[in-house]
C-alpha positions in Angstrom: 36.2 4.4 56.8 33.5 3.6 59.2 35.8 3.6 62.3 34.3 6.6 64.1 31.0 8.3 64.7 30.5 12.0 65.5 27.6 13.1 67.6 26.4 16.6 68.7 24.4 17.7 71.7 22.6 20.4 73.5 25.5 20.5 75.9 27.4 22.6 73.3 29.9 19.9 72.5 30.6 17.2 69.8 32.0 13.8 70.6 33.7 11.2 68.5 33.3 7.5 69.2 35.2 4.3 68.3 32.7 2.2 66.4 34.4 -1.1 67.4 34.6 -0.4 71.2 31.9 2.2 71.7 34.4 4.3 73.6 34.4 8.0 73.4 37.6 9.2 71.7 37.3 13.0 71.7 35.2 15.8 73.0 35.2 18.9 70.8 34.4 22.2 72.6 34.2 25.7 71.2 30.6 26.4 70.3 28.7 28.7 72.6 25.3 27.2 71.9 23.8 23.8 71.3 25.3 21.9 68.4 22.6 20.9 66.0 24.5 19.1 63.2 27.8 17.5 62.3 29.4 15.7 59.4 32.8 14.2 58.5 34.7 15.3 55.4 34.9 12.7 52.7 38.5 11.8 53.6 37.6 11.6 57.3 40.2 14.1 58.4 37.9 17.0 59.3 34.5 17.5 60.9 32.1 20.3 60.2 29.5 21.4 62.8 26.6 23.9 63.0 25.2 25.5 66.1 22.6 27.7 67.6 25.4 30.2 68.1 24.9 31.0 64.4 28.3 29.6 63.4 29.8 26.8 61.5 33.1 25.3 62.8 35.6 23.0 61.2 37.6 20.7 63.3 40.6 18.4 63.0 39.1 14.9 63.4 42.3 13.4 64.7 43.1 16.0 67.4 39.7 17.6 68.0 41.2 21.0 67.5 39.0 23.8 66.1 40.6 25.0 62.8 38.1 27.5 61.4 35.0 29.4 62.5 32.6 30.4 59.7 30.4 33.4 60.5 27.7 34.9 58.4 24.4 33.3 59.3 21.8 35.4 61.1 20.2 32.5 62.8 20.9 29.0 64.2 22.6 26.7 61.8 20.5 23.5 61.3 22.4 21.5 58.7 25.9 21.2 57.3 27.6 19.0 54.6 30.9 18.8 52.8 31.0 18.6 49.1 32.1 15.2 47.7 35.6 16.6 46.9 35.8 18.1 50.4 36.6 21.6 49.0 33.3 23.2 49.9 30.8 23.2 52.8 27.1 24.0 52.5 25.1 25.2 55.6 21.4 26.0 56.1 20.0 28.2 58.9 16.8 29.3 60.7 17.3 32.6 59.1 16.3 31.0 55.8 19.6 31.4 54.1 21.9 28.7 52.6 25.6 29.5 52.4 28.5 27.9 50.5 31.9 28.2 52.0 35.5 27.4 50.9 36.4 24.5 53.3 40.1 25.5 53.2 39.9 29.2 53.9 36.5 29.5 55.6 35.5 32.2 53.1 31.9 32.5 52.2 31.6 32.0 48.4 27.8 32.1 47.8 24.5 32.8 49.6 21.4 31.0 48.2 18.1 32.8 48.8 14.7 31.6 48.0 13.2 29.8 51.0 10.6 31.8 52.8 11.2 30.1 56.2 13.8 28.1 58.1 16.2 25.8 56.2 16.3 22.5 58.1 18.4 20.3 55.8 21.0 20.6 53.1 22.8 18.0 50.9 25.3 18.0 48.0 24.6 15.8 45.0 27.2 13.0 44.6 28.8 14.8 41.7 28.9 18.1 43.7 27.1 20.1 41.0 23.8 20.5 42.8 22.5 21.2 46.3 19.1 20.2 47.8 17.6 22.0 50.6 14.5 21.3 52.8 12.6 24.0 54.6 9.8 24.9 57.0 8.2 26.6 54.0 7.1 22.9 53.0 9.4 22.9 49.9 12.6 21.3 48.7 14.7 23.4 46.4 17.5 22.2 44.1 20.3 24.7 43.4 23.2 25.0 41.0 26.2 24.6 43.4 28.5 26.7 41.2 26.2 29.7 40.5 23.8 29.5 43.4 20.8 29.7 41.0 17.6 27.9 41.9 17.0 25.1 39.5 13.7 23.6 40.8 11.3 23.9 43.7 9.6 20.7 44.7 6.2 21.1 46.4 4.0 18.4 47.8 4.3 18.3 51.6 1.8 19.9 53.9 4.4 20.4 56.7 8.0 21.4 57.2 10.6 19.4 55.4 13.1 18.0 57.9 15.6 16.0 55.9 16.8 15.7 52.3 19.2 13.3 50.6 20.4 12.4 47.1 20.5 8.8 45.9 24.1 7.6 45.3 23.7 8.0 41.5 22.2 11.6 42.0 19.1 10.7 40.0 16.6 10.9 42.8 16.0 12.9 46.0 14.3 11.6 49.1 12.9 13.9 51.8 10.8 13.5 54.9 8.4 15.8 56.5 6.4 16.6 59.6 3.3 15.4 57.7 4.6 11.8 58.5 5.5 11.0 54.9 8.6 10.5 52.7 8.6 11.5 49.1 11.0 10.4 46.3 11.4 12.8 43.4 13.2 12.5 40.1 16.1 14.9 40.6 16.4 15.7 36.9 12.7 16.5 36.1 11.4 17.5 39.5 
């Protein structure tokens, strides 16, 4: 609803802020390493975070209470995102793995393997059927979010891919790289 911002820090905490006043509203503590990424759930009631402590945590956005800790990554978690319906979470790690979790129970449901280096960014498509991931192996991969199968591998950067995002209609993917460029790809044809 645009009323809050969540930020994460090397001080091992997350904070929420009131966008109208700029005032800090909550400090979320529980990670034992620097917090690298955070995102609100689509309904704004939960926050998901990833950390260098190799865990993903889910928080109550109203109270700041930790509700679940998701364990399974073998390296620092670099990117997290809720699915559009809020029922799943995707996370990517320095270990090169991507995991999909049940956002209600915290159970791991799929592990996506295919990147040969650190996964820096993950994103669900707007309809929740696909996942895009960007890696230090210089590629973006598109995955089937239900089966975990790799659909496409997009190559074209000469440096690590740092960020990926789907367009609102899900037809395009944009990603940025350490080679100082952005690329836009047709998400259907690659």
